[in-house]
C-alpha angles and dihedrals in degrees: 000000000000120000089235091063094041092052093048090051091047090048091054091047089051090049092052089049091049092050092048092048092049095047091049090054094048091065094049081243121207123168090219098044124238097342127182089258092054091046090051091048089054095043104045110085125189141168117259118177094332099317132091114239141160128226086249090058089057092045092050093041094052091048092052092046088054089052090053090053091047090053089048091051090051091052093046093049089051090051092045088053089060090050090048089066091068106028115005095164093067090056094061096093090051091048090052090053093051090043094053092046089051094049093049090046091051091052094047091047091051093049101039109019124023145279103280098066090037091055091043092054090044091053090049089050091052090052091049092047091051091048090051093054092043091053101090133161090271115109115220096196136050116288114255117269111248121246110282095045131249095330092060088051092055095052 
């Protein structure tokens, strides 16, 4: 399969993950309901760098920041897919970076959170790994025309 297609698929998977993560945060989601710990996180206020916050503010804020980065990753993978049409080989270092971040995120999710984000990050890592190996030295599009237009190319 072409890296273009693999990156578009991985981008859509990342987008679905970002939407799910965001919707979960919108409901102040907790698998156990409104527990005493969650109530305490919402009730205890403290000063942090000149503003008053709760632990729940930090919890919710970090979750939403993660959603922003997941949406950004989905957009970037979509844009990288377009670049993969003309020069997939040059994308390999970027794909390795995204792949490593996804693998580490899967491991951290498995250890500290739960299976759904761990599996989501693992699936994203698989898509990125496949795109990496599909990105060969072959160019799928026409080579760029040199400066000076078509006449310079004929000389």
